[in-house]
C-alpha angles and dihedrals in degrees: 000000000000136000116221117222116208099169130126113209113214131188110268095037107121121200122170106244124245121261094266098049102099131109099266088059102025113086092204090077131075131199120260091177140335114203118191093179095230081139132010107255103214089187088063105032133047114207113216114234129189092355129134104172092241134290093267090069092064094229118145101195132086118221113230128182091224088066091064117074145134120255126172094343094311130106108232126207104194124200117200140181102223115228087220120026110266114237119200118236111253094254090063098047115099147080093309099040137031086005097170092052089048092052102036107018089234121134126219127271093186133045130187144163138265135175129192131190115252089214124067118220131205112209127336142106117298124188143161132195104217149153113228126215115246136205132076120312100029122123110177116181143189113194149146121233146164139165137184144100117316106235091213103043096024088224126139111245141184120195127188137169115185109208085186143340111188121199117206087211096065106054122213095010137098134199120230116191141186120193138173128180124189100182110044092196095058118065090191089070091064108097114187137185114204125180126191107216122195106224101163091216123159114216093279133114117300138163117248120185149158133202113208128185138151095280109027147021122214125190123209135197116192087353092300118118112244104167140016131189134178112254095232108103106173087352095294112075130191109303106149125097110264140203121241111236129189120178147143114232133179127228111247118264086236094059103100092195092068118358123185097256145160087286091064113103118224131224099028134166145217110206121204116197099167139012115184136178125192134179132199119258108238122213098152096153093065122092117205117203098165138003109216095178125019091194091067099031114126101235114213139110105293131199090251138330127219118181133179136172089296088076112074120199108217115244116264091007130140111220128181120189126183133187137174099223112022146322118224125194113190147144101044100322108171141185118212117240107264095029122106126219122186120188126192129181115196139127111263123220126179112247109254122207126216118185115222111258 
């Protein structure tokens, strides 16, 4: 028995992909890097040291490089309650490090860990396989961010995509966020969409990922899409290369929703087993009118794809086709019952790298 498809996929139509449509299983993607954290690659990752992200963020921990280390093939971000408040050495105190101490003179009762990629990436699929610390007060995060002056518009910008922010106060749920700020000096110009997703996870290892391109952003848990949004916040969207950030924060003691309390467990750990980045293969000058053999087909984003009954989808197969302009299925094109076909229309741009200056 077969099911006849009579759909025309147009640019701008967003459908959350099926479970199996993710880079490890989708031949349209290629690896940028796969990091198993058997060692800490200092050419790839920058470890934050004596950094607290500023008092205005309401974070109560200080990031120290000594809280980031490899143990048994896992990268560990350790969060501690210091027996004696930790005071930054004078050379680290200032606007760009140990900010709270610089502003208030107060030292830090809590320390934690953060890593950032030394390379910025524009578009792609970003994922980690991680175990998240539990208990009240914890706020681990995996996110992409960048800020600066747009060379075209000469405007200050701040971009951020939160793959996840997980509050220890709200069990079995994660926050996914999408933000874009045009005027860095005005917080009111920072629209944000945040979704609380029930994931029913214990504090064990899970995959967390996001697919980001010019037109849309898709969030994944355990390599299954759970949310998709158009990448057009205030009509602009997030189009600048961004840094990958992984950290474990604490909710401020002054935040009555989730204070660091006697229920908070110290020390506690975020374990990273994998961090992977993929990018789409672009072949947008090629037009595909039929696919005679999917085993030899050169998977990549094509200019456009038009298929008819001449193209036969193999039984029980899982096929993903991507094009920059459109995909057209006509003239008796069919998909066998039990096979899966995922179609995506989106402009393809090669991922560009920019090393942090």
